[in-house]
C-alpha positions in Angstrom: 32.1 -1.5 -10.6 28.4 -1.2 -9.7 26.3 1.4 -11.4 25.4 4.0 -8.8 21.8 4.7 -8.0 20.5 8.1 -7.3 18.5 8.5 -4.1 15.4 8.9 -6.3 15.9 5.3 -7.5 16.2 3.8 -4.0 13.2 2.3 -2.2 12.5 3.6 1.3 13.2 1.3 4.2 10.7 3.0 6.5 7.7 5.3 5.8 5.3 7.2 7.9 1.6 6.2 8.5 0.4 9.1 6.3 2.9 8.1 3.5 1.7 4.5 3.8 -1.9 5.6 3.4 -0.9 7.7 0.3 1.1 4.9 -1.3 -1.5 2.2 -0.7 -4.6 4.3 -1.3 -5.9 3.3 2.1 -7.0 5.6 4.9 -4.7 6.3 7.8 -7.2 4.4 10.0 -6.9 1.3 7.8 -3.1 1.5 7.9 -3.3 1.7 11.7 -5.6 -1.3 11.8 -3.1 -3.3 9.7 -0.4 -2.3 12.1 -2.5 -3.5 15.1 -3.3 -6.8 13.3 0.3 -7.4 12.5 -0.1 -7.2 8.7 2.3 -4.3 8.7 5.4 -4.1 10.9 6.7 -0.8 12.3 9.6 0.7 14.3 9.7 3.7 16.6 12.0 6.6 16.0 11.5 8.9 18.9 7.8 9.6 18.9 7.3 8.7 15.3 5.9 5.3 14.1 7.6 4.3 10.9 6.3 1.3 8.9 8.7 -1.1 7.3 8.1 -0.6 3.6 8.8 -4.3 2.8 5.9 -5.4 4.9 3.5 -3.3 2.9 4.9 -4.8 -0.3 4.6 -8.3 1.1 1.0 -7.8 2.3 -0.2 -6.2 -0.9 1.4 -9.0 -3.0 -0.7 -11.5 -1.0 -4.0 -9.8 -1.7 -6.4 -11.6 -4.0 -7.1 -10.4 -7.5 -10.1 -8.2 -7.8 -13.1 -9.8 -9.6 -15.7 -7.9 -11.6 -19.0 -8.9 -13.0 -19.2 -8.9 -16.8 -20.7 -5.8 -18.3 -24.5 -6.0 -18.6 -26.1 -5.6 -22.0 -27.9 -2.4 -22.5 -31.4 -2.3 -23.7 -32.1 -0.5 -26.9 -34.3 2.6 -26.5 -37.5 2.7 -28.4 -38.2 6.0 -30.0 
């Protein structure tokens, strides 16, 4: 017998553009640009555009690691 999952444990299949922006930290404009470029795939449900959540995960997994410069040494203040 499989342990049952609550609906809170399930990953969504489709999410709205505004939810995609919230989940990824991007603007809605950026999400729409990724849809236009094909980075995210979507389906239509009536008038709503719903993004396939798996395509967001795939796209973000392929992003490069962020690189940061090492911290600069601070000069000592002369009193």
